[in-house]
C-alpha positions, -999 to 999 in steps of 0.1 A, spaced: -729 587 -375 -736 622 -387 -713 645 -394 -722 682 -381 -695 700 -402 -714 687 -436 -744 699 -439 -771 689 -471 -787 718 -493 -814 718 -469 -786 718 -433 -790 685 -420 -760 666 -414 -748 641 -440 -742 607 -421 -702 596 -424 -689 566 -433 -673 542 -409 -656 516 -408 -649 489 -379 -634 456 -377 -640 432 -350 -621 398 -346 -630 363 -343 -633 363 -304 -646 398 -310 -621 417 -301 -621 453 -314 -596 457 -333 -600 488 -358 -623 519 -367 -617 548 -396 -638 569 -396 -640 587 -431 -659 623 -439 -695 618 -456 -676 636 -489 -648 613 -485 -652 577 -501 -635 547 -482 -605 532 -495 -609 495 -498 -574 491 -510 -563 500 -478 -589 481 -454 -580 448 -475 -542 459 -466 -548 461 -429 -567 433 -425 -537 411 -446 -514 428 -419 -535 418 -388 -541 381 -404 -506 380 -408 -491 399 -368 -518 372 -360 -496 339 -371 -460 353 -369 -441 375 -351 -433 403 -375 -448 433 -377 -457 455 -411 -445 489 -419 -459 519 -435 -477 510 -463 -470 473 -466 -489 454 -490 -483 416 -492 -455 404 -506 -434 431 -495 -406 426 -468 -422 427 -431 -403 434 -397 -391 409 -372 -405 419 -339 -375 434 -315 -387 410 -287 -377 382 -306 -340 370 -293 -311 366 -318 -306 331 -307 -343 325 -318 -342 340 -348 -334 307 -373 -359 290 -346 -389 312 -353 -381 318 -389 -363 290 -410 -359 302 -438 -338 330 -424 -341 369 -423 -325 397 -434 -303 420 -407 -302 457 -421 -267 471 -412 -269 500 -389 -244 525 -375 -249 512 -338 -238 479 -348 -270 462 -332 -285 434 -350 -327 444 -338 -335 461 -375 -339 424 -390 -371 418 -420 -385 390 -438 -401 386 -472 -440 375 -467 -461 360 -496 -497 348 -498 -498 313 -514 -537 300 -517 -548 324 -489 -522 309 -465 -496 336 -457 -460 323 -457 -429 338 -448 -400 332 -466 
């Protein structure tokens, strides 16, 4: 890929830096395009990989800036009566002004490169 907005001394477009993630099922999962003058953020790429692997295994979503070891959110599609079966270690329900119990979180840690949900 070339970036026509960023040119070298000869006026030629610089190459853009792209990151693509394709999963084991050959499904295209992520694309990040960096301008030629910007380096890639490998911490972000690894964070995204951790999140994708976790959310493929468990019925959770990861919030902004989430990192392994932080709380993640239980999907709102998990019925309240199923939470204890899906997450036997329990979840923390965030109190909301509405009184609804759909904002639920739990701690996730990596243990020997296996994802463990606490």
